[in-house]
Structures are given as C-alpha cells and as structure tokens.
C-alpha positions in Angstrom: 23.7 12.4 14.4 22.9 9.8 11.9 21.8 10.6 8.3 18.4 9.5 7.3 17.9 7.9 3.9 15.5 9.9 1.8 12.0 8.5 1.8 9.6 8.1 -1.1 5.8 8.6 -0.6 3.6 7.1 -3.2 -0.2 7.1 -3.4 -2.0 4.2 -5.1 -5.7 4.1 -5.9 -7.1 0.7 -4.9 -10.5 -0.9 -5.4 -12.1 -3.9 -3.8 -11.6 -2.9 -0.1 -14.9 -2.8 1.9 -14.0 -2.7 5.5 -11.2 -2.3 8.1 -10.2 -6.0 7.8 -9.6 -5.4 4.1 -7.4 -2.3 4.9 -5.5 -4.3 7.5 -4.8 -7.1 5.0 -3.5 -4.7 2.3 -1.3 -2.8 5.0 0.3 -6.0 6.2 1.0 -7.3 2.7 2.5 -4.1 1.6 4.7 -3.7 4.7 6.4 -6.9 3.7 7.8 -5.3 0.5 11.5 -4.4 0.5 12.1 -0.8 1.8 8.5 -0.1 2.9 8.5 1.7 6.3 4.8 2.8 6.6 1.5 2.3 5.0 -1.7 4.2 5.5 -5.2 3.6 4.0 -7.9 6.1 3.4 -10.6 3.6 3.1 -13.7 4.3 0.8 -15.9 1.3 1.4 -17.1 -0.2 -2.0 -15.3 2.7 -3.7 -11.7 3.6 -4.7 -9.5 3.9 -1.6 -6.2 5.7 -1.4 -3.2 3.7 -0.1 -0.1 5.8 0.8 3.2 3.8 1.0 6.3 5.4 2.5 9.6 3.6 1.7 13.3 3.9 1.1 12.7 3.5 -2.6 9.9 3.8 -5.2 7.8 0.7 -5.8 6.6 -0.3 -9.3 2.9 -0.6 -10.0 3.5 -4.3 -10.9 5.1 -5.0 -7.4 2.2 -3.2 -5.7 -0.5 -5.0 -7.8 1.0 -8.4 -7.0 1.0 -7.6 -3.2 -2.7 -6.5 -3.5 -3.6 -9.8 -5.2 -1.8 -11.6 -2.4 -3.8 -9.7 0.2 -7.2 -10.5 -1.4 -9.3 -9.4 -4.3 -7.9 -5.9 -4.4 -6.7 -4.1 -7.6 -5.0 -0.9 -8.6 -7.6 1.5 -10.0 
C-alpha cells in the first residue's frame, strides 16, 4: 500500500465571476499551479464566489491572485 501525501484544502473568496464559463476558466488556470490536484467553485454570479483548492502544499494568496488575473478579470475578495 502506498502512502498518500497530506493534502491541503484552501478556500479563497473570489469576485468577478458571473457564469459557468468564468468558473471553468478559473478552475483550469488554478489546476496548472504546482501541487494542485483539485479545484471546485461555488459560483455566486455577480457576487463573491468560493473557490476551494486541494493540493499537496499550501498556496500563497499572491500566487492565486496571479492565476486569477491570468484567467480573466477575477480578484481575491
């Protein structure tokens, strides 16, 4: 049996997402970050959405903010 690395789950509050396409863009961009194994989005259109990132290590707010900017006009709340 192989030993699993511990996983970190972080929740980020994100503004600027309005639809499923936005959530998809954010998901794809965050999945490209080192160590990220899963991303889920609780979309609140035109509000503050919750993005949960599961990874092998904790991500800094700066790294996530940069990925959000790359995905579109999205920002940490």
